[in-house]
N, C-alpha and C positions, 0 to 999 in steps of 0.2 A: 943312512937311516932306513931307507927302503929295503936295502939288502938284509938288515937285521930283522925287519918285520917279515920279510919273505922266509927267512930261515925259521923264525918262530912259527909261522904258519905251517911250513912243511913238517917241522918236528912235532907240532901239536896234532896234525893230521895223522902222521905215522903213529904217534903215541896213542891216539884214540882208537885207531884201527887195531893196534896190538891189544888194547884194553878189551875191545869187543871180542876179539879172537880168544883171549884168555877167559873171558866170561862164559863163552859158549862151550869151550872145550876143556875147561879146568874147573869143574864145580867145586865150591867149598862154602863155608858158612858166611863168608864175606862177599859171595857172588850174587850181585843184584839180579842178573838175568834169571837165575833159577828161583830166587825169592819172588820175583814178579810172577813166574809161572805157578809157584806153589800157593801164594796168596790168592791168585786168580782161581785156581782149582778149588780151594777151600770155600771161597765165597760163592762160586758157581754151584758147588754141591749144596750149599745152604739154600740157594735159590730153587734148586730142583726138589729138595726135600721139604722145604717150608715156604712155598711161593705165597706172597702177599696178594698179588693179582692173579687169581686162579685161572682166569680165561686167557692170560698172555701165553703165547707159545713158548715151549722150552727153548727152542732155537728162535729167538725173537727176530723181528725185523732188523736188518743191518747188523746182526750178530757178528758175522765174519768181517764186515767192514770195520767194526769197532775193535775186533781182535787184531786186525792189521795195524790200526792206529796205535794200539798199545806198544807194539814193537817199533813202529816207525818213529813215534815221538820220543821214546826213551833210548833208542839205539841207532836206527838208520839215519835219522836227521842229524844226529851228532857225527856219524860217520861221514855223511855227505859233506860236512864242512863247518857245522855250527861250532864245535869245540875249537877248531883252528881259528875261525873268524873271531870268536869271543876272546881268545887269548890275545890276538892282535889288537882288538878293540880296547881291552883292559890295559895293555902295554902303552898304546897310544894315548889313552886317557891319563894314565899316570905320568907319561912324558909331558903332556900338556900342562898338568898341574905343577910339575917341577919347573917348566919353562915360564909359565905365566905368573905363578904365585910363589914359587920357591918351595912348594910342598913336596917333601921327599917321602913322607909316610902318612897315609890316611888315618892310621890308627889313633883314635882319640881316647878310647877306653879299652885297655887290653884285658880281655877276659881269660887269657891263657893261664893266669895265676890262680883262677878259681878252680874248685873241684870239678872233675869231669862231668858229674851229674848236673852241676850248676851251669856249665857251659852248654850242655845239651838242652836244658830247660830254657835258658835265655835264647838260644838259637831258635828253638821250636816256637816260643811265644812271640818273639819279635818278628820272625819270618812269617808266621801265620797272620799277624796284624798287618804287615806290609802287603801280603797277598790278598787280604780282605779288601784293603784300599784299592789295589790294582784291579781286583774283580769288579768293584764299583765303577772304576774308570771304563772298563770294558763294556759296561752297560750304558754309561752316560755319554761317552764321547762317540759321536756317530761313526767315524772311520774305524775306531776300535771295535765297535759293535758289529761291523761287517765281518770281521774275523771271528768274533765270539759266536756269531750265528751258527757256525759250523757245529759247535758243541750243543747248541740249543736246537739243532735240527733233529735230535733224537725224538721219536714219537712213541717208542716202547722202551721203558727204562730197564737197564740191566747193568751188572758190575762193569762190563767193558766200556760202557758209555763214559765212564770216568775219564778215560784218556782219549776220547774223541775230541780233538781240538786242533785248530790250525797252527802250523809251525810258527806263525808270527806271534802267537801268544807266548811261546817260550822266550822269544827275543824280548818282548815287552816285560814279562815278569822278571827275567834275569837282569835286564838293564836297570830296572828300578830297584831291585833288591841289592845290587852290587855295592853302592856307596854306603848305605846305612850298616850293612853287615860287615863291610870292610873297615868301617870306622870303629867297630868294637873288637876287631881282631879276627874276624872269621874270613876265610878265603872264599873264593867263588865256588869251591866244591862243597858238597853237603856231607854231614855226618850220616853214615849209613843207617844208624838206629833211628834218627829223626825221619829220614827219608822213608824207611820201611813202615814206620808207624803211621805217617800221613798217607802213604799208599794204601794201607789196610783200611783206614777210616774212609778214604775217598771211594774205594771199592764198595764198602758197606753202604755209604750214602746213596750210591746209584743202584744198589742191588734191589731185586724184586723180593724183599723180605720185610717182615715187620720186626722192629727192634726196639722194644720198650726200654727206655733208659731211666725212667723215674726222674728224680731231681737232676741227674746228670745231663738231661736234655738241655739244661740251661748253660752247660759248659761245652759239650761235644755235639757236633753236627750229627744228623741221623737220617735214615731214609724217609721217615714221616715228615721231617722238616724240609729236607732238600727237594722232595718231589714238588713242593710249591715254588721252588726257585725255577723249575722247568715248566711251570703251568703256562698254558696258552693264554690264559686270562690273568691279568695283573690288576692290582688295585688302581683305581682311577688316578691318573697323574703320576704313576710310579714308573721308574725305569727298570725296577727289579726289586726282589726281596730275598732275604735269607742268603746273603753273599758269603757266609762263612765257608771256608774250605775244610778245615778240621775242627775248629772251635766255633760253636754257635754263640759264644759269649759276646762277641763284638756286635752281633745283630741285636741282642737283647739290650746291650749297653747304649747303642746308638739308634735304637728304635727302627730297625729295618727288618725285624722278625715279623713273620706273617704266616699263621697257620689257622685259617678261618674254620676249618672242619676237617674231617677225615679225607685225605687226598688220594685214596687208593685208586680210584677210577677216573680221575680228572684227565682232560685232554692236555697233551704236552706239545711244546714247540712255541711258535710265534705266528702271528697273522701271515699267511702265505707259505707256511712250512710244507704244505702238501705239494707245492710246486718247486720246492728247493731240491737241487740235485742230490742223488744218493751215491754217486760214484766218487771215489777218492780224488781223482785228478780234477773232476768237475768241481768238487768242493774246495780244492786248493785254489782253483782259478777264480771262483765266484767272487771273493771279496775285491779282486782287482778289476772287476768288470764295472764299467760305468753304468750307474743306474739310470733307467729311462726317465 
């Protein structure tokens, strides 16, 4: 059994390394690496041309740190071992279900027979709802909040802040997503169209731009709503507000939406953010440090 897991780990590691190599050196329309660069350049151009916070520097605080986070979290972290470890974990979990309960297949509702557009819509809505709930947990559970603080250490908002987060968040999100998505026939991998759409919305939510959506603001997250999620001051007794990643719908449905006024110039972060480390490795280590 151990040998089978080891071979799975090795094959997954080599496979992901080959995937990253192909992404970098063989650009095409299904190439996520260059879509990430392209979407980032478009949103950054919007920031430069139409800045919402006029006094914020064009190269804002921690811009290059966040730029590194973009590629670390979506490529380097997987290359270091996440893809391989997750494959082993999924195999071990499925083996446990088969041994303990006789479950050979997690699929309870197979969406594979639905039209492709319906599969994408179901994946998008269900995944976003799961992520909304996980995001709430990151704020409410003290040990998870330690990791999520990395994302909230941003003091000047810009598109690249979208992907500043601790690698443990990837593990938490993917672990909780796996079972419900697997039960309706989705694998651990994402459809690229859903992934790119959520990437674009996430970049816009963190960008230094004004984006009036009219009635659509009750469906989609936006910069004027998300800025309050990063506000240094929260409503009394609140763990957080505006948890939506792509859809704002869940916050309005479950009464966690909060936009008290124009948030253009509010202070961002959390109490003590000015003393929080700014270096990548220091931020990676910080959640593991024992609090005084």
